[in-house]
All heavy atoms as a GROMACS GRO file, in nm:
protein
  314
    1MET      N    1   1.705  -1.996  -0.390
    1MET     CA    2   1.600  -2.094  -0.398
    1MET      C    3   1.462  -2.026  -0.357
    1MET      O    4   1.364  -2.061  -0.420
    1MET     CB    5   1.635  -2.207  -0.303
    1MET     CG    6   1.537  -2.320  -0.302
    1MET     SD    7   1.540  -2.402  -0.468
    1MET     CE    8   1.474  -2.552  -0.429
    2LYS      N    9   1.468  -1.937  -0.265
    2LYS     CA   10   1.343  -1.868  -0.222
    2LYS      C   11   1.288  -1.785  -0.336
    2LYS      O   12   1.167  -1.774  -0.350
    2LYS     CB   13   1.370  -1.787  -0.100
    2LYS     CG   14   1.393  -1.868   0.024
    2LYS     CD   15   1.404  -1.775   0.146
    2LYS     CE   16   1.426  -1.857   0.269
    2LYS     NZ   17   1.444  -1.776   0.392
    3ARG      N   18   1.378  -1.724  -0.414
    3ARG     CA   19   1.336  -1.640  -0.526
    3ARG      C   20   1.269  -1.727  -0.630
    3ARG      O   21   1.172  -1.688  -0.691
    3ARG     CB   22   1.453  -1.574  -0.592
    3ARG     CG   23   1.503  -1.453  -0.516
    3ARG     CD   24   1.606  -1.378  -0.596
    3ARG     NE   25   1.635  -1.256  -0.539
    3ARG     CZ   26   1.730  -1.172  -0.582
    3ARG    NH1   27   1.808  -1.212  -0.683
    3ARG    NH2   28   1.757  -1.059  -0.523
    4LEU      N   29   1.316  -1.843  -0.658
    4LEU     CA   30   1.259  -1.935  -0.749
    4LEU      C   31   1.113  -1.974  -0.712
    4LEU      O   32   1.022  -1.972  -0.791
    4LEU     CB   33   1.348  -2.058  -0.776
    4LEU     CG   34   1.291  -2.166  -0.872
    4LEU    CD1   35   1.274  -2.111  -1.006
    4LEU    CD2   36   1.383  -2.286  -0.873
    5ILE      N   37   1.101  -2.011  -0.586
    5ILE     CA   38   0.969  -2.053  -0.535
    5ILE      C   39   0.875  -1.933  -0.540
    5ILE      O   40   0.758  -1.945  -0.582
    5ILE     CB   41   0.982  -2.103  -0.388
    5ILE    CG1   42   1.060  -2.238  -0.388
    5ILE    CG2   43   0.849  -2.120  -0.330
    5ILE    CD1   44   1.094  -2.290  -0.255
    6ALA      N   45   0.917  -1.813  -0.509
    6ALA     CA   46   0.837  -1.695  -0.511
    6ALA      C   47   0.795  -1.668  -0.657
    6ALA      O   48   0.678  -1.633  -0.684
    6ALA     CB   49   0.907  -1.574  -0.451
    7LEU      N   50   0.885  -1.688  -0.747
    7LEU     CA   51   0.857  -1.660  -0.890
    7LEU      C   52   0.753  -1.764  -0.943
    7LEU      O   53   0.662  -1.727  -1.012
    7LEU     CB   54   0.988  -1.664  -0.970
    7LEU     CG   55   0.968  -1.640  -1.121
    7LEU    CD1   56   0.915  -1.498  -1.148
    7LEU    CD2   57   1.102  -1.660  -1.191
    8LEU      N   58   0.766  -1.886  -0.902
    8LEU     CA   59   0.676  -1.984  -0.949
    8LEU      C   60   0.536  -1.958  -0.891
    8LEU      O   61   0.437  -1.985  -0.962
    8LEU     CB   62   0.723  -2.122  -0.902
    8LEU     CG   63   0.849  -2.182  -0.981
    8LEU    CD1   64   0.897  -2.311  -0.920
    8LEU    CD2   65   0.822  -2.191  -1.123
    9VAL      N   66   0.531  -1.927  -0.765
    9VAL     CA   67   0.396  -1.896  -0.702
    9VAL      C   68   0.337  -1.778  -0.768
    9VAL      O   69   0.217  -1.779  -0.803
    9VAL     CB   70   0.413  -1.872  -0.552
    9VAL    CG1   71   0.290  -1.813  -0.490
    9VAL    CG2   72   0.458  -1.995  -0.479
   10LEU      N   73   0.409  -1.672  -0.801
   10LEU     CA   74   0.360  -1.556  -0.872
   10LEU      C   75   0.305  -1.594  -1.009
   10LEU      O   76   0.203  -1.545  -1.049
   10LEU     CB   77   0.465  -1.445  -0.876
   10LEU     CG   78   0.425  -1.319  -0.946
   10LEU    CD1   79   0.318  -1.252  -0.864
   10LEU    CD2   80   0.547  -1.223  -0.954
   11ALA      N   81   0.381  -1.671  -1.085
   11ALA     CA   82   0.349  -1.714  -1.213
   11ALA      C   83   0.215  -1.796  -1.212
   11ALA      O   84   0.133  -1.783  -1.295
   11ALA     CB   85   0.460  -1.795  -1.280
   12ALA      N   86   0.210  -1.886  -1.118
   12ALA     CA   87   0.089  -1.973  -1.103
   12ALA      C   88  -0.035  -1.889  -1.073
   12ALA      O   89  -0.144  -1.908  -1.132
   12ALA     CB   90   0.107  -2.083  -0.998
   13THR      N   91  -0.021  -1.786  -0.986
   13THR     CA   92  -0.126  -1.705  -0.945
   13THR      C   93  -0.177  -1.625  -1.067
   13THR      O   94  -0.295  -1.610  -1.092
   13THR     CB   95  -0.086  -1.610  -0.830
   13THR    OG1   96  -0.045  -1.693  -0.720
   13THR    CG2   97  -0.201  -1.516  -0.792
   14ALA      N   98  -0.080  -1.565  -1.145
   14ALA     CA   99  -0.113  -1.493  -1.260
   14ALA      C  100  -0.185  -1.583  -1.368
   14ALA      O  101  -0.284  -1.538  -1.430
   14ALA     CB  102   0.015  -1.429  -1.320
   15ALA      N  103  -0.144  -1.702  -1.381
   15ALA     CA  104  -0.203  -1.786  -1.477
   15ALA      C  105  -0.347  -1.824  -1.438
   15ALA      O  106  -0.435  -1.822  -1.525
   15ALA     CB  107  -0.121  -1.917  -1.494
   16LEU      N  108  -0.372  -1.851  -1.314
   16LEU     CA  109  -0.501  -1.886  -1.270
   16LEU      C  110  -0.600  -1.764  -1.280
   16LEU      O  111  -0.712  -1.778  -1.313
   16LEU     CB  112  -0.499  -1.940  -1.121
   16LEU     CG  113  -0.435  -2.077  -1.104
   16LEU    CD1  114  -0.420  -2.105  -0.956
   16LEU    CD2  115  -0.513  -2.182  -1.174
   17THR      N  116  -0.548  -1.650  -1.248
   17THR     CA  117  -0.627  -1.525  -1.253
   17THR      C  118  -0.667  -1.501  -1.398
   17THR      O  119  -0.784  -1.468  -1.429
   17THR     CB  120  -0.550  -1.409  -1.200
   17THR    OG1  121  -0.513  -1.434  -1.059
   17THR    CG2  122  -0.632  -1.281  -1.208
   18ALA      N  123  -0.574  -1.517  -1.493
   18ALA     CA  124  -0.602  -1.505  -1.632
   18ALA      C  125  -0.709  -1.593  -1.683
   18ALA      O  126  -0.795  -1.557  -1.760
   18ALA     CB  127  -0.475  -1.511  -1.713
   19CYS      N  128  -0.707  -1.716  -1.637
   19CYS     CA  129  -0.808  -1.822  -1.681
   19CYS      C  130  -0.945  -1.778  -1.634
   19CYS      O  131  -1.036  -1.792  -1.707
   19CYS     CB  132  -0.770  -1.956  -1.624
   19CYS     SG  133  -0.623  -2.032  -1.695
   20HIS      N  134  -0.955  -1.730  -1.512
   20HIS     CA  135  -1.092  -1.690  -1.460
   20HIS      C  136  -1.138  -1.570  -1.531
   20HIS      O  137  -1.255  -1.560  -1.558
   20HIS     CB  138  -1.076  -1.666  -1.304
   20HIS     CG  139  -1.062  -1.790  -1.228
   20HIS    ND1  140  -1.159  -1.887  -1.222
   20HIS    CD2  141  -0.963  -1.832  -1.150
   20HIS    CE1  142  -1.120  -1.984  -1.145
   20HIS    NE2  143  -1.004  -1.956  -1.100
   21THR      N  144  -1.052  -1.481  -1.572
   21THR     CA  145  -1.090  -1.359  -1.641
   21THR      C  146  -1.138  -1.390  -1.777
   21THR      O  147  -1.243  -1.342  -1.818
   21THR     CB  148  -0.969  -1.259  -1.648
   21THR    OG1  149  -0.920  -1.231  -1.518
   21THR    CG2  150  -1.004  -1.130  -1.720
   22VAL      N  151  -1.072  -1.479  -1.851
   22VAL     CA  152  -1.110  -1.517  -1.982
   22VAL      C  153  -1.243  -1.590  -1.982
   22VAL      O  154  -1.332  -1.571  -2.058
   22VAL     CB  155  -1.002  -1.596  -2.054
   22VAL    CG1  156  -1.045  -1.657  -2.184
   22VAL    CG2  157  -0.879  -1.512  -2.076
   23ALA      N  158  -1.256  -1.683  -1.886
   23ALA     CA  159  -1.383  -1.756  -1.866
   23ALA      C  160  -1.495  -1.663  -1.840
   23ALA      O  161  -1.607  -1.680  -1.900
   23ALA     CB  162  -1.365  -1.859  -1.762
   24GLY      N  163  -1.477  -1.568  -1.755
   24GLY     CA  164  -1.583  -1.473  -1.718
   24GLY      C  165  -1.624  -1.387  -1.838
   24GLY      O  166  -1.740  -1.360  -1.866
   25ALA      N  167  -1.523  -1.345  -1.916
   25ALA     CA  168  -1.547  -1.267  -2.036
   25ALA      C  169  -1.629  -1.349  -2.137
   25ALA      O  170  -1.720  -1.299  -2.201
   25ALA     CB  171  -1.419  -1.213  -2.096
   26GLY      N  172  -1.593  -1.480  -2.149
   26GLY     CA  173  -1.665  -1.561  -2.247
   26GLY      C  174  -1.811  -1.576  -2.203
   26GLY      O  175  -1.903  -1.576  -2.287
   27GLU      N  176  -1.834  -1.592  -2.073
   27GLU     CA  177  -1.973  -1.605  -2.025
   27GLU      C  178  -2.053  -1.474  -2.045
   27GLU      O  179  -2.167  -1.483  -2.089
   27GLU     CB  180  -1.973  -1.634  -1.879
   27GLU     CG  181  -1.926  -1.782  -1.848
   27GLU     CD  182  -1.916  -1.808  -1.698
   27GLU    OE1  183  -1.970  -1.725  -1.617
   27GLU    OE2  184  -1.860  -1.916  -1.666
   28ASP      N  185  -1.990  -1.358  -2.025
   28ASP     CA  186  -2.056  -1.231  -2.045
   28ASP      C  187  -2.095  -1.212  -2.192
   28ASP      O  188  -2.199  -1.165  -2.227
   28ASP     CB  189  -1.969  -1.112  -1.999
   28ASP     CG  190  -1.954  -1.111  -1.852
   28ASP    OD1  191  -2.033  -1.175  -1.779
   28ASP    OD2  192  -1.855  -1.049  -1.800
   29ILE      N  193  -1.999  -1.252  -2.283
   29ILE     CA  194  -2.025  -1.240  -2.423
   29ILE      C  195  -2.137  -1.325  -2.471
   29ILE      O  196  -2.221  -1.292  -2.550
   29ILE     CB  197  -1.894  -1.258  -2.509
   29ILE    CG1  198  -1.795  -1.150  -2.483
   29ILE    CG2  199  -1.925  -1.277  -2.652
   29ILE    CD1  200  -1.657  -1.179  -2.536
   30SER      N  201  -2.140  -1.446  -2.413
   30SER     CA  202  -2.244  -1.543  -2.442
   30SER      C  203  -2.379  -1.495  -2.404
   30SER      O  204  -2.479  -1.504  -2.468
   30SER     CB  205  -2.214  -1.681  -2.376
   30SER     OG  206  -2.311  -1.768  -2.406
   31LYS      N  207  -2.387  -1.436  -2.277
   31LYS     CA  208  -2.511  -1.386  -2.226
   31LYS      C  209  -2.561  -1.269  -2.316
   31LYS      O  210  -2.681  -1.251  -2.341
   31LYS     CB  211  -2.496  -1.337  -2.082
   31LYS     CG  212  -2.484  -1.459  -1.985
   31LYS     CD  213  -2.461  -1.410  -1.842
   31LYS     CE  214  -2.445  -1.524  -1.750
   31LYS     NZ  215  -2.409  -1.479  -1.613
   32GLY      N  216  -2.466  -1.183  -2.357
   32GLY     CA  217  -2.500  -1.077  -2.444
   32GLY      C  218  -2.562  -1.123  -2.577
   32GLY      O  219  -2.656  -1.074  -2.632
   33GLY      N  220  -2.502  -1.227  -2.632
   33GLY     CA  221  -2.547  -1.282  -2.755
   33GLY      C  222  -2.689  -1.345  -2.742
   33GLY      O  223  -2.769  -1.324  -2.833
   34HIS      N  224  -2.717  -1.407  -2.631
   34HIS     CA  225  -2.847  -1.463  -2.608
   34HIS      C  226  -2.948  -1.353  -2.592
   34HIS      O  227  -3.064  -1.366  -2.646
   34HIS     CB  228  -2.847  -1.552  -2.479
   34HIS     CG  229  -2.778  -1.684  -2.495
   34HIS    ND1  230  -2.818  -1.777  -2.584
   34HIS    CD2  231  -2.665  -1.731  -2.435
   34HIS    CE1  232  -2.738  -1.877  -2.582
   34HIS    NE2  233  -2.642  -1.852  -2.488
   35ALA      N  234  -2.911  -1.243  -2.527
   35ALA     CA  235  -3.006  -1.126  -2.512
   35ALA      C  236  -3.040  -1.063  -2.645
   35ALA      O  237  -3.158  -1.039  -2.670
   35ALA     CB  238  -2.945  -1.025  -2.418
   36ILE      N  239  -2.940  -1.055  -2.733
   36ILE     CA  240  -2.966  -0.994  -2.866
   36ILE      C  241  -3.054  -1.094  -2.948
   36ILE      O  242  -3.150  -1.051  -3.014
   36ILE     CB  243  -2.832  -0.974  -2.938
   36ILE    CG1  244  -2.754  -0.859  -2.870
   36ILE    CG2  245  -2.854  -0.946  -3.086
   36ILE    CD1  246  -2.614  -0.839  -2.916
   37THR      N  247  -3.027  -1.220  -2.939
   37THR     CA  248  -3.108  -1.320  -3.010
   37THR      C  249  -3.258  -1.317  -2.966
   37THR      O  250  -3.348  -1.316  -3.037
   37THR     CB  251  -3.054  -1.459  -2.990
   37THR    OG1  252  -2.921  -1.464  -3.042
   37THR    CG2  253  -3.134  -1.566  -3.066
   38ASN      N  254  -3.276  -1.311  -2.828
   38ASN     CA  255  -3.407  -1.308  -2.778
   38ASN      C  256  -3.481  -1.184  -2.815
   38ASN      O  257  -3.598  -1.186  -2.849
   38ASN     CB  258  -3.405  -1.324  -2.624
   38ASN     CG  259  -3.362  -1.463  -2.577
   38ASN    OD1  260  -3.370  -1.561  -2.654
   38ASN    ND2  261  -3.308  -1.470  -2.455
   39SER      N  262  -3.412  -1.072  -2.814
   39SER     CA  263  -3.473  -0.945  -2.854
   39SER      C  264  -3.509  -0.948  -2.999
   39SER      O  265  -3.624  -0.904  -3.035
   39SER     CB  266  -3.383  -0.832  -2.820
   39SER     OG  267  -3.434  -0.705  -2.865
   40ALA      N  268  -3.424  -0.998  -3.081
   40ALA     CA  269  -3.456  -1.006  -3.228
   40ALA      C  270  -3.574  -1.094  -3.250
   40ALA      O  271  -3.661  -1.067  -3.333
   40ALA     CB  272  -3.334  -1.054  -3.301
   41GLU      N  273  -3.584  -1.207  -3.179
   41GLU     CA  274  -3.701  -1.296  -3.201
   41GLU      C  275  -3.831  -1.237  -3.151
   41GLU      O  276  -3.934  -1.248  -3.218
   41GLU     CB  277  -3.671  -1.426  -3.122
   41GLU     CG  278  -3.564  -1.515  -3.179
   41GLU     CD  279  -3.536  -1.638  -3.101
   41GLU    OE1  280  -3.583  -1.655  -2.988
   41GLU    OE2  281  -3.457  -1.722  -3.147
   42LYS      N  282  -3.831  -1.155  -3.048
   42LYS     CA  283  -3.948  -1.094  -3.001
   42LYS      C  284  -3.998  -0.984  -3.095
   42LYS      O  285  -4.117  -0.964  -3.117
   42LYS     CB  286  -3.921  -1.021  -2.864
   42LYS     CG  287  -3.914  -1.118  -2.752
   42LYS     CD  288  -3.888  -1.045  -2.624
   42LYS     CE  289  -3.865  -1.141  -2.505
   42LYS     NZ  290  -3.839  -1.075  -2.382
   43HIS      N  291  -3.907  -0.917  -3.159
   43HIS     CA  292  -3.947  -0.810  -3.252
   43HIS      C  293  -3.969  -0.852  -3.394
   43HIS      O  294  -4.020  -0.773  -3.476
   43HIS     CB  295  -3.834  -0.698  -3.250
   43HIS     CG  296  -3.826  -0.620  -3.113
   43HIS    ND1  297  -3.925  -0.542  -3.073
   43HIS    CD2  298  -3.739  -0.631  -3.019
   43HIS    CE1  299  -3.895  -0.495  -2.953
   43HIS    NE2  300  -3.776  -0.546  -2.916
   44SER      N  301  -3.939  -0.975  -3.431
   44SER     CA  302  -3.956  -1.021  -3.564
   44SER      C  303  -4.094  -1.076  -3.586
   44SER      O  304  -4.132  -1.102  -3.703
   44SER     CB  305  -3.852  -1.126  -3.601
   44SER     OG  306  -3.876  -1.245  -3.525
   45ASP      N  307  -4.169  -1.099  -3.477
   45ASP     CA  308  -4.304  -1.154  -3.493
   45ASP      C  309  -4.403  -1.064  -3.545
   45ASP      O  310  -4.428  -0.960  -3.544
   45ASP     CB  311  -4.353  -1.219  -3.362
   45ASP     CG  312  -4.267  -1.344  -3.328
   45ASP    OD1  313  -4.210  -1.397  -3.416
   45ASP    OD2  314  -4.260  -1.375  -3.203
   0.00000   0.00000   0.00000
């Protein structure tokens, strides 16, 4: 029974960590896209 609980805790921790990693990567990519767009708009004038 203790092994099952430990396995469930480990799986939940891994799942939560993965969610934060993916969300952070999405935010970084979005910020990069905004920077490229802003740079292109400044240089196109």
